[in-house]
Structure formats: structure tokens, C-alpha cells
C-alpha positions as CSV (number, residue, x, y, z in Angstrom):
1,P,50.8,38.8,-54.5
2,K,51.5,38.3,-51.0
3,L,48.7,36.3,-50.4
4,V,48.9,34.0,-53.3
5,Q,52.8,33.6,-52.5
6,S,52.3,33.0,-48.8
7,N,53.6,29.8,-46.9
8,L,52.4,31.1,-43.5
9,V,50.5,28.2,-42.8
10,Q,53.4,25.7,-43.4
11,T,55.7,27.8,-41.5
12,L,53.7,27.7,-38.5
13,A,53.8,23.9,-38.4
14,S,56.6,21.8,-36.8
15,P,59.3,20.7,-39.0
16,A,59.5,17.0,-39.6
17,S,61.3,14.7,-37.1
18,F,62.2,12.0,-39.4
19,D,64.3,11.3,-42.6
20,S,62.0,11.9,-45.4
21,D,64.3,11.3,-48.4
22,W,62.1,8.5,-49.6
23,V,59.3,10.9,-50.3
24,Q,59.1,11.9,-54.0
25,S,56.5,14.1,-55.5
26,G,54.9,13.5,-58.9
27,R,52.2,13.1,-61.4
28,A,49.8,10.2,-61.6
29,S,47.2,8.9,-64.0
30,W,43.7,8.0,-62.4
31,S,41.0,6.0,-64.0
32,W,38.0,6.7,-61.6
33,L,37.0,10.1,-63.1
34,S,36.4,8.7,-66.5
35,D,35.0,5.4,-65.3
36,H,33.6,5.1,-61.7
37,D,33.8,1.1,-62.0
38,S,37.3,1.1,-63.7
39,S,39.1,0.3,-60.2
40,Q,37.5,-3.0,-60.1
41,D,38.8,-3.9,-63.9
42,P,42.3,-4.9,-63.9
43,E,42.5,-4.5,-67.7
44,K,41.4,-0.9,-67.6
45,L,43.8,-0.1,-64.6
46,T,46.7,-1.6,-66.7
47,D,45.8,0.7,-69.5
48,F,46.3,3.8,-66.9
49,V,49.5,2.4,-65.7
50,D,50.8,2.1,-69.2
51,L,49.5,5.8,-70.0
52,A,51.5,7.0,-66.7
53,A,54.7,5.2,-68.2
54,E,54.4,6.6,-71.8
55,M,53.8,10.2,-70.5
56,G,56.7,9.7,-67.8
57,W,54.5,9.9,-64.8
58,E,55.6,8.4,-61.5
59,Y,52.3,7.0,-60.3
60,S,48.8,5.8,-61.0
61,L,45.9,5.7,-58.4
62,V,43.8,2.5,-58.0
63,D,40.5,3.9,-56.5
64,A,37.3,2.6,-54.6
65,N,36.6,-1.3,-54.5
66,W,39.9,-2.3,-55.6
67,N,39.7,-5.2,-53.2
68,R,37.3,-7.0,-55.5
69,I,39.8,-7.6,-58.0
70,P,40.6,-11.3,-58.0
71,Q,44.0,-12.0,-56.4
72,D,45.6,-13.6,-59.1
73,D,44.7,-10.5,-61.4
74,F,45.7,-8.0,-58.8
75,S,49.1,-9.8,-58.5
76,Q,49.3,-9.4,-62.3
77,L,48.4,-5.7,-61.9
78,L,51.4,-5.1,-59.5
79,A,53.8,-6.9,-61.2
80,H,53.0,-4.8,-64.6
81,A,53.2,-1.7,-62.5
82,A,56.5,-2.7,-61.3
83,E,57.8,-3.6,-64.7
84,K,56.8,-0.1,-65.9
85,N,58.3,1.5,-63.0
86,I,55.1,2.9,-62.0
87,G,54.2,3.5,-58.0
88,L,50.6,2.6,-57.3
89,F,48.3,4.3,-54.9
90,L,45.6,2.4,-53.1
91,W,42.1,3.6,-52.1
92,Y,40.9,3.3,-48.4
93,N,37.6,4.2,-46.7
94,S,38.6,5.9,-43.3
95,G,35.2,4.7,-41.7
96,G,34.7,3.3,-38.9
97,K,32.0,4.9,-36.9
98,N,32.5,8.4,-38.7
99,N,30.6,7.4,-42.0
100,A,28.1,4.8,-43.5
101,V,29.6,5.0,-46.9
102,T,29.8,1.4,-48.1
103,E,32.7,2.0,-50.6
104,A,35.6,-0.7,-49.7
105,P,38.3,-1.4,-48.2
106,R,36.6,0.0,-44.8
107,N,37.2,-0.6,-41.4
108,L,41.0,-0.8,-42.1
109,M,42.0,2.9,-41.4
110,S,39.9,3.4,-38.1
111,D,41.8,1.0,-35.9
112,S,45.5,1.4,-35.1
113,A,46.3,-2.3,-35.3
114,A,44.4,-2.9,-38.4
115,R,45.9,0.0,-40.1
116,R,49.3,-1.0,-39.3
117,A,48.9,-4.5,-40.4
118,E,47.5,-3.2,-43.6
119,F,50.4,-0.9,-44.2
120,K,52.8,-3.6,-43.4
121,R,51.2,-6.0,-46.0
122,I,50.9,-3.3,-49.1
123,S,54.5,-1.8,-48.5
124,A,55.6,-5.2,-48.6
125,L,53.8,-5.4,-52.1
126,G,55.6,-2.4,-53.2
127,I,52.8,0.0,-52.9
128,R,53.8,3.7,-52.9
129,G,50.8,5.4,-51.2
130,I,47.4,5.6,-49.9
131,K,44.1,7.8,-50.8
132,V,42.1,7.8,-47.8
133,D,38.5,9.2,-48.4
134,F,35.2,10.2,-46.7
135,W,36.5,11.7,-43.2
136,H,33.2,13.6,-42.8
137,S,34.2,15.3,-39.4
138,D,36.8,17.8,-37.6
139,K,36.0,16.3,-34.3
140,Q,39.1,16.0,-32.0
141,F,39.0,12.1,-32.4
142,M,39.2,12.4,-36.2
143,I,41.8,15.1,-36.5
144,R,43.8,12.5,-34.0
145,R,43.0,9.8,-36.4
146,Y,44.7,11.9,-39.1
147,L,47.8,12.5,-37.3
148,D,48.1,8.8,-36.4
149,L,47.4,7.6,-39.8
150,L,50.3,9.7,-41.1
151,A,52.8,8.8,-38.4
152,D,51.9,5.0,-39.2
153,A,52.1,5.5,-43.1
154,A,55.6,7.1,-42.4
155,D,56.9,4.0,-40.3
156,F,56.2,2.1,-43.6
157,E,57.2,4.9,-46.3
158,L,54.0,5.4,-47.7
159,L,52.7,8.4,-49.3
160,V,49.2,9.8,-48.2
161,N,46.6,11.7,-50.0
162,F,43.6,12.8,-48.0
163,H,40.1,12.9,-49.8
164,G,36.8,14.0,-48.6
165,S,38.9,15.6,-46.0
166,T,39.6,18.7,-43.8
167,I,41.5,21.6,-45.0
168,P,45.2,21.7,-45.0
169,R,46.8,22.9,-41.6
170,G,50.6,22.6,-42.4
171,W,50.9,19.1,-41.8
172,E,52.9,18.4,-44.8
173,R,55.8,20.2,-43.1
174,T,55.6,17.7,-40.2
175,W,54.6,14.7,-42.1
176,P,56.4,15.1,-45.6
177,N,54.7,11.9,-46.8
178,L,51.4,14.0,-46.9
179,V,51.4,14.8,-50.4
180,T,48.2,16.5,-51.3
181,M,44.5,16.8,-49.8
182,E,41.1,17.5,-51.4
183,A,39.1,20.0,-49.4
184,V,37.8,21.3,-52.8
185,R,35.2,21.0,-55.0
186,G,37.4,19.3,-57.7
187,H,36.9,18.1,-61.3
188,E,35.1,14.7,-60.3
189,F,32.1,16.9,-59.8
190,Y,31.9,17.2,-63.6
191,T,30.5,13.4,-63.4
192,F,27.9,13.9,-60.7
193,P,24.2,14.1,-61.9
194,S,23.4,15.9,-58.9
195,E,25.5,18.7,-59.7
196,P,24.1,20.0,-62.9
197,H,25.4,23.5,-62.5
198,Y,29.0,22.6,-61.7
199,G,30.2,23.2,-65.2
200,E,28.8,26.8,-65.2
201,L,30.4,27.5,-61.8
202,A,33.7,25.8,-62.5
203,P,35.7,28.6,-64.4
204,S,35.2,31.2,-61.8
205,Q,36.1,28.6,-58.9
206,N,39.1,27.8,-60.8
207,A,40.1,31.6,-60.6
208,L,39.3,31.7,-57.1
209,V,41.0,28.7,-55.3
210,P,44.6,30.0,-56.3
211,F,43.8,33.1,-53.8
212,A,42.0,31.0,-51.1
213,R,42.0,27.0,-50.7
214,N,45.6,26.3,-52.5
215,V,47.3,29.2,-50.4
216,I,47.0,27.0,-47.3
217,G,48.3,23.9,-48.7
218,P,48.5,21.0,-51.5
219,M,45.0,20.8,-53.4
220,D,43.9,17.4,-55.0
221,S,41.4,18.9,-57.6
222,T,42.1,16.2,-60.1
223,P,42.3,18.7,-63.0
224,V,43.5,18.7,-66.7
225,I,40.4,17.1,-68.5
226,F,39.9,17.4,-72.3
227,A,37.1,14.8,-73.1
228,P,33.2,15.4,-72.8
229,K,32.0,14.6,-69.4
230,L,28.5,14.0,-68.1
231,I,28.3,17.7,-66.9
232,S,29.2,20.0,-69.7
233,R,32.4,22.2,-69.4
234,L,32.8,25.7,-70.3
235,T,36.7,25.7,-69.8
236,T,38.8,25.4,-72.9
237,Y,42.0,23.2,-73.7
238,G,44.1,26.1,-72.8
239,H,42.2,26.5,-69.2
240,E,42.4,22.9,-68.5
241,A,46.1,22.6,-69.3
242,A,46.8,25.7,-67.4
243,L,45.8,24.2,-64.1
244,G,48.5,22.0,-64.1
245,V,50.7,25.0,-63.3
246,V,48.1,27.3,-61.5
247,Y,47.2,24.4,-59.0
248,E,49.8,23.1,-56.7
249,S,49.7,19.5,-55.2
250,G,52.5,17.2,-54.2
251,V,51.1,14.5,-56.6
252,Q,49.1,16.0,-59.3
253,H,46.3,13.7,-60.3
254,F,45.6,13.9,-64.3
255,S,42.1,12.6,-64.3
256,D,41.2,12.3,-68.0
257,E,40.6,8.9,-69.9
258,V,43.7,7.3,-71.7
259,A,42.5,8.1,-75.2
260,A,41.9,11.8,-74.5
261,Y,46.1,12.1,-73.5
262,R,47.0,10.0,-76.2
263,A,45.3,12.3,-78.9
264,L,46.9,15.4,-78.0
265,P,49.4,17.2,-80.1
266,I,53.0,16.5,-79.2
267,A,53.6,19.9,-77.7
268,W,50.9,19.3,-75.2
269,K,52.2,15.5,-74.4
270,T,55.4,17.2,-73.8
271,Y,54.2,19.6,-71.5
272,L,52.2,17.1,-69.3
273,S,55.4,14.8,-69.4
274,S,57.7,17.4,-68.2
275,L,55.5,19.5,-65.9
276,P,57.0,19.5,-62.3
277,S,54.7,18.5,-59.4
278,A,57.0,20.4,-56.8
279,W,58.3,23.9,-57.1
280,D,61.0,26.1,-55.7
281,E,59.5,29.4,-56.1
282,T,56.2,30.9,-56.9
283,R,55.3,34.5,-58.5
284,F,52.1,36.0,-58.8
285,L,52.0,37.9,-62.2
286,A,48.4,39.0,-62.5
287,G,44.8,38.2,-61.3
288,Y,41.8,38.9,-59.4
289,P,39.7,36.5,-57.6
290,G,37.1,34.6,-59.3
291,Q,37.9,36.5,-62.6
292,Y,41.3,35.5,-63.7
293,V,45.0,34.5,-62.4
294,V,48.4,34.3,-64.0
295,L,51.1,32.4,-62.0
296,A,54.9,31.6,-62.8
297,R,56.2,28.8,-61.0
298,R,60.1,27.8,-60.9
299,K,61.7,24.5,-60.9
300,G,65.6,24.6,-60.7
301,D,66.5,27.3,-63.2
302,Q,63.2,26.8,-65.6
303,W,60.2,28.8,-65.3
304,W,56.3,27.5,-66.0
305,V,53.8,30.0,-66.6
306,G,50.0,29.4,-66.2
307,A,47.0,31.9,-67.1
308,I,43.4,30.9,-66.8
309,N,40.3,33.0,-67.6
310,G,37.4,32.5,-65.3
311,S,34.8,34.6,-67.0
312,S,33.1,34.8,-70.3
313,E,34.7,38.1,-71.5
314,P,38.0,37.7,-73.3
315,R,40.8,39.3,-71.7
316,K,44.2,41.0,-72.7
317,L,46.9,41.2,-70.4
318,D,50.6,42.7,-70.4
319,L,53.1,40.5,-68.4
320,D,56.4,41.4,-67.2
321,L,58.7,38.1,-68.2
322,S,61.9,39.5,-67.6
323,F,62.9,37.0,-64.9
324,I,62.5,34.4,-67.7
325,E,65.5,33.5,-69.7
326,G,65.2,31.3,-72.9
327,D,62.4,30.5,-75.5
328,M,59.2,29.3,-74.4
329,T,56.5,27.0,-76.0
330,V,53.0,28.4,-75.7
331,L,50.0,26.6,-75.4
332,A,46.6,28.2,-76.1
333,D,43.1,27.8,-77.8
334,E,42.2,28.5,-81.4
335,S,38.7,28.0,-82.5
336,G,38.1,25.6,-79.8
337,K,41.3,23.3,-80.7
338,P,44.6,23.0,-78.7
339,V,47.5,24.9,-80.7
340,S,50.9,25.7,-79.9
341,E,53.8,27.9,-80.9
342,Q,57.4,29.1,-79.9
343,Y,57.6,32.4,-78.2
344,E,61.2,33.8,-78.8
345,R,62.3,36.2,-76.0
346,T,62.8,39.8,-77.8
347,N,61.9,42.0,-74.7
348,S,60.9,41.6,-71.3
349,N,57.1,42.5,-71.7
350,T,54.7,40.0,-73.1
351,S,51.1,40.4,-74.2
352,I,48.8,37.5,-74.1
353,E,45.2,37.0,-74.8
354,L,42.8,35.0,-72.9
355,T,39.7,33.6,-74.8
356,P,36.5,33.4,-72.7
357,Y,37.1,30.9,-70.0
358,G,40.4,30.1,-71.8
359,G,44.0,29.8,-70.8
360,I,47.7,29.6,-71.7
361,V,50.5,27.7,-70.6
362,M,54.2,28.9,-71.4
363,Y,56.8,26.2,-70.6
364,P,60.5,25.8,-71.4
365,H,61.1,25.3,-75.1
366,T,62.5,22.0,-76.4
367,K,63.0,20.9,-79.9
368,Q,59.9,18.6,-80.8
């Protein structure tokens, strides 16, 4: 429990030296995982903006090669997002000399003058954040670039998501505009033909990273997918849903296609619409690295519980939930389909059953 609940890395970092009231955590839709070319298509991006608005999420991420969108179409996308009150993140290549990746825009983040000019430009357009990818190095000059970028982004009140990056080092305390970092084999690997075994390995990894990677800082694994992908999944609906609680990220990117979220039962939509992205307290309830984990997280006076099974064997657990008041809605698996029920508090001990590679969510009950 002490390991999973640790905030040692953040505590050792220096506190912020600027007013960060403008920093807002949140949830985001993301088109790239379900369609790698979608970030060049304004119609598809508009659909993901609409999804975010329908679900009550704060953001939508526009990924690589968005700069190929005709200017008039891009302006219309910006206007539509503003009308829907959805903040946009824009993707950038970190290169520079540090990588040869051709995805664009590139050569804007590696030079201070070009970077600040771009930040000034997109801030004036109303862009809320940036995703900077393909860092490829932990050499001193690259670590310096991370920190300089965070400082420049703060000057223009831009949130930052580092991808293809180093591990968290407590920087989010010094630079609260750093909302998340990748540094994990996330759900995008379900889309890579070069990773045919990812689906077999993912359940165990999902149950490992809460004890390791996510302990040291926010983790952008882009979880919670339900539709079939190129690489077959073993994880169930309940497992995927629970990752929204089990994984911590200052901006949680929900990465499935629009139709998959719109097709969910109402209780599952309610969960994804109301799920916080920033927490006041975390409690480890049960688990073993790589096998299973159950976490409870609190926002205000409400608790959320996420449980995942990383193994092929069913698992029954007895949990002490005496610290939670009020009824809960339970999301789980039944014959491969998403189901929900109301859990009425009658005592402090609760038994749950996890199907193979399954999961369960418990969240504050509201009348549907």
C-alpha cells in the first residue's frame, strides 16, 4: 500500500513558482488510435469534438499531421470546438536533431525562438494544450529542452503532454501545466502490426504499472477501449472501464472510436461522463504486481473503485469499504457484455468476483 500510494517523487521536486490557477485537469477524446489518418480530416475531428461535448469531457486531442488541414477547414474546426466549449490539444514532433521522424509539425519545438512564436500563435487561437512526441533521448541537452519547453508553455498558459518521453521526475509539481507523460506501452500498441503479442501481454502489464510506472507520476496510457482493434484484446469491458480509475493522468485520454462510446449502456456513459481526472486521495485495497489490483480514489467526498484482473483465472476478493458512504453503481462483465447494478450499502465488507482478464467499477450512484 505504501508504494502504490506514494507521492515521494513529487514531494522531492521544487514547488511551482507561478500562479497556476489556469491549469485545468480533464478528460479528452482522441481520434488517432482508432484511425491514424483522422487527425488530417476535419470532419472526423469534428465528430470527436462532438463526442467530448456529449460526454461532458473538457478536451479533444488533434494528433500528428494536423498542419496538413486546409486553413479554412482548420479555422472552422477551431470555431466548432469553441462553440462546444471543448479545449483542443495539438500534436508536435520534438525534433530537431534528436530524431528523424517525419511526422509533422516538426522543427518548431527544438528552437527557442520558433517554439515561443508558435506558442504565441496557437494561444491566440484558443488552443489549450500541446502534445510533444518522439523525444528519443535523455541526454542533458534534451532534459534541458523538456524544462525550457515547460517554462515557455507556462508563459502562454498552455498545458503539456509529453509522449515518446522520459519517465516522470516530479516535474508536474514544479510545472503544474505538465498534465501527463507517456513512458509506458499504452493502448496504441493494439494498432501496430509489429506488436502481435501485445494483446496477450497487456492484461498483466495493466496490473503491473499501478505498482511501478504510475507510482512516479501521471501516465498517459490512453486507456478504456471497447471496439475490436488490429491486435486482439483479452481484456473485458469491465477491465477496460476500470482503467479509468486505476490509472492516474492529469488529462485522461479516452482513445476508442466515437461509435463505441455512443453504443455503451447509459450507466457506463454516466461513469465516463462523471469520472474525475484529478484525485484528492488514493487507497490501495488489494493486489499483487502483474496479477490484480484494486484501488479506491476520492474526489471531494465521493469515492470511486476500480478493480482489474491481469490473469486468466477468475478471482474472488473480499474488500473493506467501510470508509465509503452511500450507494454505488457497479459496472461489471456478464457473458462478455457490459452490465450494471446498484450496490446498496448494508455492511462494510464487500465481495467481488473478477472474471478472467475482467474488471469492476464502483462509482457514486445516481438515478438514471
